[in-house]
N, C-alpha and C positions, 0 to 999 in steps of 0.2 A: 392642287395645293402644293404637293411635293415638287412639281415641276417649276412652280413660281418661286419656291424657296431655293431651288437649285440655280435658277437664273438670277435671283436677286439676293442671294445669301449675304454677300458683303454689305450692300447698302442697308439691308434690314438690321444687321448687327451694328452698323454705324449709327442708324437711327435709334436703336435701343440704347446705345452708349450715350447718345445725346439726351435722350429722355432721362437717364439716370443723372447726368450732370445738371440738367435743368431742375430736376427735383431737389438736388443738393443746393443749388442756387436759390431756389424758392423757399426751402424749409429749414436749411441748416447753414445759413451764412449771415455773418455780421459784417456790415460794410467797413468796419474798422479793421477787419482782417484782410489786409490788402493782398498778401501773398496768395491766400486761398481764392479771393475774388478774381485776381488776375490769372491765376492758374486755370480755374474753371472756364473763364472767358476765352483764354487762348485755346484750350482744348475744344471748346464748342466751335471756335472759328476754324480750326483745322478740320474738324468733322464736317463743317459746312462745305469747305473746299472739296473734300473727298466725296461727299454726297453728290455735289453738282458734277464732279468728274464722272461718276458712275451713272447717274440718272437724270442728267439735265434735260433729256427729251421725254422723260416719263412724267407727264403733267399730273396724273392722278396720284402717283406715289408721293411726289413732292408736296402736293396740296394736302394730302392726308397727314403726312408726318409734320408739316408745318402747323396744322390745326392741333395735332396731338401735343406738340411742343408747347403750344399756348394753353391748352387745357390743364397742363401740369400746374399752372399758376392759379387755377380758378379759385381755390379757397385759401390762398396764401396771403398774408399781410405784406404789402410792399416793404421791402427791406433796404432799398437804396434811396428812397425819397419819402418825405413826410407830407408832401403836397396833398395827398388824398384826404387828409384830415380837413384841410381848407375846402376841398371840393364838396365834401359831405356837409360841412358847416354852411356853405353858400346854398347848397340844395335845400337844407332844412329851413333856412331863412325864407327862400322863395315859397316853399311849401306852406310856411306860416304867414305869407303875405308881406314879407319884409324885403326891401330892396338891398342887395348885398353891396351896391355901389354907394350907399348912403350911410352905412354904419360900419365902424371898425369892430372886430370881435372884442377888443378890450372895452370899448364903450358899452357894448351890449351886455357884457358880463357884469359890469358895474350896475346895471339896471335890475333891481330886485324883481320886477314883473316879467322879465324876459326868461323864457323857458323853452328849450328844444331838447330832444333826446340826446343823451351823452354829451351835454354841453361842456362839462369840465374836461372830459377826456379829449374832445375835439379841440378845445382851446389849448390845452397842454400839448397835444400832439402836433399841432400846426407850427408851434414854436413862437417865440416872442417877436421875431421879425415880421412874420405874416400877421400876427394878432394885432399889431398896432397900425396896420395899413388897410385901406379900402381894397376891395377885390379888384384884381386886374384881369380877370378872365372874361373874355367877350361873351355876348348873349347866347350864342349857340352852345358854348361850353356850359353856361348856366342852365340852359334847358336840359342838357344831359344830366347835370348834377341834380336838378330838382326831380326829374323823372326817376332817377336811380334812388334818391332819398325816399320818394313816395313809395316805390315798389319795395324798397328795403324795410319799410315799416318800423323804423327806429333801430334797426340792427346795422351795426357798422359793417359786418361781414356781408350781409345781403346787399347792402348798397355798393360795396366793392365789387361783388359778383356781377351786378347789373351793369356797372361801368365797364367791367372787363368784357362782357358780352357785346356791348356796343363797339369796343375797340377791336375785338376779334372779327366781328362782322365787317367792320371798315377795312381791315387788312385783307379779308377775302375779296371785298370790293375792289381793292387796289389790284389784286391779281387779275380779276375779271376785266376791268377797263384798261389796266396797264398792258396786258397781253394784246388787247385789241389795238391800243395805240402804238405799241411796238410793231405790230404787223402792218399798220397803216404807214409807219415810217420805214418799212422794209428792213426792220431789225429782227434779230432772233427773239421770239417770244419768251424763251427760257430765261432771258436776262432778268425778268421780274422776280425770279426766285433769289437773286442776290439781295433783294429787299425782303421778300416774304420769309426767308429762312435765316436772315442775318441775326446773329445773337443780340446786337444792339437794338434792333427793332423789337424782337420778342421780349427781351428783358425790360427795356425802358417803356414800351407801350403796354403790353399785356401785364408784365410783371409789376411795373411801378406806376401804372395808370396815368401816363402822359398822353395827351390827345393830338400830338403832331400827326399821327397816322390817320385819324379821322379827317383832319384838315387836308392831308395829302390825298386821301380817297376822294374828297369833294373836288379838289383841284384837278386830279387826273380825269375824273368823270367830265368835268367842265371842258378840259383841254381836248379830250376825245371828241366831244360834241363840236368844238370849234374846228377840229381837224376834218370832220365830215360835213362842214358847212352849216351846222345848226347853231349859229352864233347866238341867236336870241334865246334859245332854250338853254344854252350854256350859262348865260348871265346870272340867273337866280342861283344856280349851283355855285358859281364862282363867288357870288355875294355871301353865300352860306359859309364857304371856306374862309373868307375874310372875317366873318363874324364868329368863327370858331377860334382862329388864331389870326393875327394881323399880317403875317408874312406875305400872303399873295397880293397885298396892297402894293408891294415893291414892284411887281411885274406889270402893273397897269400901263405905265408909259411905254413899255416895250411892245404892247399890243397895237399901239397906234400905227407904226409903219407896217406891221404885218397885216392888219385888217383893212387898212386904209382909213381915210378920214371919216367917211360916212358910216361905215359899219362900226368903227371903233367908238365913235361918239354915241351911237345907238346902244352899243354894248355898255359903255360907261353909264349912260342914263339909266338903263335897266338895273345895273349893279347898284347904282346910288339909291334908286327907289327901294329896292329890296333891302339894302343895308339900313336905310332909315326906318323901314317898316319893322325890321327885326329889333332895332334899337328902341322903337317907340314905347313898348311896355315898361322899359326901365328909365325912361327919360324923366328928369326933373331939373329945376334950375341949378341944383348942386352937382348933378351927375357929371357934366363935362369937366368941371374943375377938379372934382375928386379923381376921375378916371385919368385925366391928363397928368395930374400930380403923381399918381401911382405909376403910370407908364414912364414918366420922366425919371423916376428913381432907378429904373433898370438901366438907363443910359448914364446916369451921373453918380450913382452911389455904390453900385455893386461891382465886384470883379471876381472872375473865376475862369481858369483855363484859357486865359487870353493869349493872343499871338503878338501882334504888333504893339498892343498896349503895354505888355510887360517889357518889351524892349525900350519903348519910350520912357516908361517909369524908371527903369534901371539907369538909363542915361541921365534923366532929369534929376533923380535923387543923388546920383554919384557925382555929377559934374556941375549941376546948377543949384544944388541944395534946396530942391523943391520938396514940399510935403506931399506924401502919397495921397492923402484924402483930397487935397486940392487938385492934384493931377487927374484923378479919376473923374472929378466933376468937370473940369475944363475939357479934358479929352472926350468925355461922354457927350458934351454939347456939340463937339465937332463931328462925331461919327455920323449922325443923320445927314449933315450937310455934305460930307464926302460921299455918302451912299446916294444921295439925290444927284450929285454931280456925275457919279459913275452911271447912274440910270440915264441921265440926259445924254451923256456921251455915247452910250450904247444905242440909244434911240436914234441919234443923229447919224452916227458913222457906220452902223452895221446894216447890211443888206439882208432883208427878210423874205427872200423868194422861196425859202423852204422852211418848213416848220421845225426841222432839226436845228436850223440856225437860231430860231426863236428860243428853243430850249437851251442852246449853248449860251445865249445872251443871259437868260435867266440864271444859269449856273454861274456865269462869271459874276453877275451882280450879287447873288446870294453868297458866293464864296468871298467876294470882296468885303461884304458886310460882316461876315463872321470872322474873317482875318483881322478886321479893324476893331471889332467889338471887344469890350472889356469883360463881357460875360458870355461864355460859350459852354453851356451845360451839354453833356453828352447827347441828350435827346434832341437838342436843336439840330444836330447833324442829320437826323432821319429824313427830313424833307430834302436836304441837299443830296443825300444818298439816292433817294428815289428819283430826283430830277436828273441826276447824271446818267441814269440808265437809258434815257432817251437821247443821249449825246454820244460822242466818241471818247468820253473821258471816264476813267475808273479810279482816279485818285481818292475819291470819296469812300470807296470800299476799304482802302488802306486806312483812311482816317477813321472809319467806323471801327476798325480793329484797334487802332492806337489810342483812341479817345478814352479808353478804359483807364489809361495812365492817370487821368485827371482825378480819379477816385483815390489816388494816393493821399490826397489832402485829408481825407476822413480818417486816416490811420494815424494822423499826427496831432499833438496837443493843440487845441484851439483851431483845428482844421487849417493849419498853416501849409500853404502850397510850396512845392519844391520847384523853383524856376528851372533847375536842371532837368527834371522829369518832363516838364512842359516843353522845354526846348527840344528834347528828343522827339516828342510827338510831332511838333511843327516842322522840325528839320527834315524828318523822313517824308512827311506829307509834301513839303515844298520841293524836295528832291524828286519825288515821283511825279509831281505836277510838272516840273521842268522837263523831265524825260518825256512825258506825254505831249507837251507842247511841241517839242522837237520831233517826236514820232508823227505827230499830225502835221508834218511838213515845216511850218515856221510860225513865229509869233504873229506875223502880219495876218496869216490865215486865221489865227485864233481870234484876233481883234476884229477883222473885217473879211467876211467871205463873200465873194462876188459871184 
């Protein structure tokens, strides 16, 4: 024991310091206190860098400390997001035989015969915006919500703990399959710890109960199976990742040139069958309309931490006298079209003789979507961060550090964003991305690798 301490004294002290900072983050932080939030986050990021410098080849050490960092949050109430109230609400609805896609919380609360545990606390906690809309969380998310609510037995804290356990297990799964996939791609397996130990991943997933990590786990598992030729076995898992969050839908066109026509259409067919099977328990004539309307709101009504959109809005308001609420709607209608066009161009013009090229195309597509999007919450970048580790690009690590600047809005009256703060975030990310494009030879090689 003493010899281990002598060999690993500094990394152990770094890990203990991180544990203290995560504990403060979990139990003694208000998101309106931006200076404290940003200071803690910056310290945790610096400690991450030093931990990986000292112990990047020590798999057991990094796995254990990563699990300990997550367990710190086990009994804490999420303090940067109120989404978990809606998660538990949806779970309680399903537990009581109600379809969360058919009833808004406001409508149910007005029904005197409606009763679930903690209904008033849940309704208040989710906020007025969520309460007036149908659920936008896909079916696998709903399954996790309902199981957590069932096991929680009416306790908010117990429900939160069960959701956290699912998220922690998924992150461990990312390490397991991510290392295998990195080895298959002849890349250093320690790279996966840039995901597993990243403060953004730990805080936004385990801390704030977002499920991007569970989606990424299913995606990485599926792509590992694809990499070893088990394409059909990968399809149901890929379908589950889509039915947890919709992001992997974007990548389906890119699989066509990689798998070839015969294998890809077989893959698409199995994915479609499993997606429909997962959707079936929730289907009703109103389901598609309600869900499409709710998803449409994210493209055309909301804005947060946007890149190109903010530039367009500033120009349109200053020089063309446009109204901001009209801009976000019109702009939001165009984002899916531009994303589909980019997916088509990547499918046509890129050469997919290597799997790393496929991952690079996925990274380009998702980066393009987020750069164009009017809403980029910090946890959205987690999938992008994980995806980049299977390529030669690391700008997403810098972005995962700088995205904390977006929380500055919560320290301001009416959550008003500072365009200057957001500009700093995107400027440094774009500068580093430009450097990486040059470092990786030239822009033509980035767009098309032969």
